[in-house]
C-alpha positions, -999 to +999 in steps of 0.1 A: +186-326+736+189-293+748+228-294+749+230-311+715+212-285+699+237-259+712+266-281+701+250-282+666+246-244+666+280-237+676+294-259+652+274-241+623+289-207+642+324-223+635+319-224+599+321-183+593+338-189+559+329-209+530+347-217+500+337-200+469+354-206+430+368-173+421+368-159+385+406-150+389+437-156+413+465-134+422+501-143+419+529-121+435+565-125+422+591-104+440+616-080+420+647-066+434+660-035+423+694-025+436+697+003+460+658+014+452+655+021+490+628+016+516+598+039+515+562+042+529+532+063+529+544+082+496+527+097+465+534+085+428+530+091+394+542+073+362+552+076+324+567+058+299+573+028+324+591+051+349+578+061+382+581+093+400+580+093+437+574+120+465+574+124+501+568+092+524+586+079+552+621+065+554+613+044+584+589+020+596+558+024+620+556+057+639+568+056+675+542+065+699+567+089+721+559+126+708+597+132+710+604+102+686+574+103+664+576+113+627+611+130+631+629+152+605+654+123+599+625+101+586+617+127+558+619+117+520+639+148+510+644+132+475+627+130+441+629+093+430+627+078+395+624+040+393+623+019+362+612-017+368+621-030+334+657-018+334+659-021+372+674+011+375+669+040+399+677+081+397+673+106+426+677+143+429+673+166+460+643+188+468+668+217+477+665+234+444+631+239+447+612+268+467+608+264+501+570+259+503+575+232+475+605+213+495+581+212+527+552+199+511+570+173+487+589+157+517+557+153+537+539+118+546+504+108+534+497+133+509+464+128+488+473+123+452+462+115+419+476+114+383+453+129+355+473+124+319+507+140+322+501+156+357+501+146+391+483+164+415+493+164+453+473+176+481+482+184+520+507+160+538+518+156+572+553+167+584+576+190+602+579+226+586+607+247+594+588+276+582+561+272+609+585+254+635+561+226+642+547+194+626+518+207+604+493+195+578+499+213+547+474+234+529+487+231+497+479+217+461+508+211+440+509+202+401+537+182+386+547+177+350+553+141+352+574+133+319+593+165+324+604+159+361+613+122+351+635+131+322+651+162+345+659+135+372+672+109+350+693+135+329+705+157+360+689+189+346+668+215+364+631+208+371+618+238+391+601+251+363+576+220+363+562+224+394+533+249+400+514+254+434+483+269+450+472+271+486+440+268+504+426+260+538+405+231+520+437+213+510+447+212+547+443+173+546+463+143+556+451+104+556+425+110+532+421+103+495+419+121+463+398+107+438+383+116+403+350+110+389+345+123+354+357+158+355+354+166+393+380+159+419+369+144+453+390+149+486+376+118+504+378+121+545+411+125+560+422+149+591+439+182+601+468+175+623+490+199+640+517+188+665+535+158+673+515+126+675+506+115+712+486+082+721+477+097+753+458+127+734+459+158+727+457+171+763+491+152+773+527+164+768+530+190+740+497+185+729+484+186+691+454+195+672+433+171+653+403+180+633+388+152+611+371+169+578+343+147+581+337+155+543+339+146+510+354+183+492+349+188+455+367+211+432+378+212+395+415+218+386+423+238+356+460+235+346+477+239+313+512+234+322+516+272+331+488+285+348+470+265+378+435+273+391+411+254+413+373+259+413+360+248+446+324+231+448+301+227+477+313+200+501+293+168+513+296+168+552+287+139+574+300+135+607+292+100+612+298+083+579+331+105+567+345+107+599+375+085+585+413+088+578+442+062+567+422+039+548+414+029+512+392+047+486+391+024+456+378+037+421+348+018+409+326+010+379+289+011+397+265-014+386+249+011+362+281+013+346+290+049+359+322+056+374+326+059+410+347+052+442+342+035+475+357+045+508+364+011+527+365+009+565+389+038+582+393+048+617+381+057+643+343+055+648+326+083+669+315+064+697+345+039+703+381+037+691+375+011+664+378+007+628+347+013+607+332-017+592+309-006+569+316+013+534+306+045+518+297+043+480+305+077+462+293+088+425+288+119+410+251+125+425+263+117+461+271+093+486+256+062+505+265+044+536+264+005+528+254-009+561+247-041+545+282-050+540+309-052+569+347-054+558+367-073+583+402-074+564+426-049+554+414-018+574+443+009+570+457+018+538+474-006+517+480-015+482+448-023+462+440-031+429+404-025+410+389-049+386+358-049+368+342-076+346+315-060+323+302-096+309+293-102+345+288-067+361+311-075+389+335-049+405+363-064+425+385-046+449+418-065+460+435-055+493+472-065+499+481-070+538+485-040+557+467-037+593+432-049+605+410-054+633+403-093+624+420-119+607+411-157+600+421-185+621+411-220+609+377-205+596+371-182+627+372-145+629+396-135+654+392-100+666+422-080+679+416-044+688+454-036+688+447-038+650+477-060+642+497-060+610+485-091+589+492-110+557+457-112+545+450-108+507+412-100+503+387-091+479+354-072+480+330-082+449+300-059+444+274-077+419+249-066+394+226-059+423+250-039+441+253-066+467+291-066+482+307-095+499+342-102+513+364-130+504+400-141+518+424-152+490+444-185+494+475-165+485+489-142+516+517-115+516+551-132+520+554-113+552+538-088+575+537-063+546+514-041+528+506-013+552+512+021+536+525+004+503+510+011+467+501-007+440+517+008+407+497-003+377+513-010+343+503+015+321+495-007+292+470-026+310+434-023+296+415+000+319+388+023+322+395+062+324+393+062+361+421+035+361+397+004+370+414-026+352+391-042+324+390-078+338+375-093+307+402-075+283+433-092+299+441-114+268+463-138+287+457-167+310+484-150+334+489-113+329+514-088+349+490-059+360+514-042+379+535-039+410+533-033+448+564-010+462+572+000+496+552+001+527+557-012+564+575-042+571+571-054+609+584-079+626+556-090+647+518-085+645+516-060+674+546-036+679+530-004+689+532-005+727+569-017+724+579+001+694+616+014+697+622+018+661+638-014+652+608-034+654+598-025+617+610-005+586+604+009+553+603-019+529+622-018+498+606-050+483+588-048+452+564-075+440+550-081+405+515-088+406+497-111+384+462-121+376+454-154+369+422-161+350+402-193+347+422-206+378+401-236+386+418-242+418+414-207+432+389-209+459+384-178+480+369-180+510+335-161+516+333-142+549+298-148+557+297-120+584+306-095+555+271-100+541+255-095+575+237-064+592+251-072+629+286-054+625+296-070+656+326-058+674+341-068+709+359-042+730+383-041+744+398-071+729+420-089+742+404-082+775+403-092+814+371-111+809+350-079+809+341-068+774+314-049+757+297-062+725+287-034+698+264-043+671+236-029+647+199-038+652+185-027+620+152-047+618+129-060+645+140-095+656+149-116+685+186-115+696+204-141+716+240-138+730+259-170+734+293-173+747+316-205+748+349-214+758+377-226+735+365-261+735+331-253+724+313-256+757+284-233+761+292-210+791+260-185+789+232-179+764+202-153+769+182-132+747+189-095+748+158-073+756+153-036+755+175-030+722+173-001+702+171+006+664+209+015+653+237+010+676+235-012+707+261-020+733+260-047+760+285-052+785+295-089+800+317-102+829+335-138+826+338-154+857+370-177+866+387-167+833+420-183+827+448-158+813+455-167+777+421-186+771+397-180+743+363-175+741+337-173+713+309-148+715+282-151+693+252-129+682+222-147+669+189-133+653+163-150+635+179-147+601+218-143+607+246-153+630+279-137+638+307-150+660+341-135+672+370-151+690+380-131+720+413-135+740+417-130+779+450-112+790+461-097+821 
């Protein structure tokens, strides 16, 4: 009877995902524009159907060797204009601009936002001839988007359409620039100086890495001629804002106010794993949501915000990229190598503020999406902050924008074997359609996303020795179970001496077989979480 109970419990654990009928579906359609070229980690603005693109990398995933990573050859030194309607491309070199503009505008991972006709670019990382090193730029640049597009298309001078100011507050890369009403929010990110080295700052040539741990606020005053910035007090949180290379999505909050949500990001302070919770931001402050866990789409990727006013539901759609988890036949598989994935997922916030994650039935056509951008149609009904008005989409099937660029990877895990040929900057463009009233569109609810355990295993893969990290937020008994890949229970015990907040327990499996999989389950009196781990040499 006892073994039967364990078998039934394990079968329930295996059903981590449940089907949910969705209010819409997503359809992707490739669009090929000759000679558009591959690009990733870039910044963009748009006007009258044309895109204006700055910076980014011409190559794929950065290499791990300091001498090869983020090399000068991969810089994008061109201003690029693309018209997806006429399928045309124009470009002009940055060389006619002052050196300070040339250097920042050829960097990667700038923070950016367009406000009316002006595109604002903050920070970015790249090699500076002036500094003689790889640096994070301390600049904010304002660009007159319509004027620069016209100049690039017509081959006329454009240097007069840029303004730039410097301040240490802008020395950021890998964060996000958002706007809530009249205030700009520079969320998270880091200052990085020197060549990347996965062995750490004390190895090889060494480097400086400083997370901002902040949301930096300011007002911008720009009339097309004079650019000034009024800096406001920052919000600092060394735990919740210690994030970079992630997604910050504009939102309509349950109270109808504008806001933004910082999803996932790397790395947690106590262990080199992505954050699973999110941080909700509005004009009055920020709040970490520890009742929600995002398992898919952890690094920066193209994203689409949709809001239904009639249902008071906010949907954030994420397209592929890189993640610590992926779904395999209804079970969350954790891979701390953080592989490239094809997953398209949505996070939905309801009228009560409750958030949940869903896996869509459609996937990216390949291992795409990392460091790509969603470029919305200017004609799509949207709020002032760019959130698409789902209820106002008149057609059953509506083109809402495009996905361009990003990293195209040949395999899920390439970092430790990367010679520069295993991935590339993608030149593929995809039209993105929202399909309403899609009765057959069933999205799979990730039940662990609504739990509070936020369970992670490290290392994973492992050699049979691993830690289980989780949150214990309310008094409850907690059991840890381990089953083999056939569902046979190996171990089950009640955990004792737990502390409120983060807990880590270690386990060692005996007689493990290389390549075998194990299901590790945490169970409280109110919820369960199961993660698949794989044993390697």
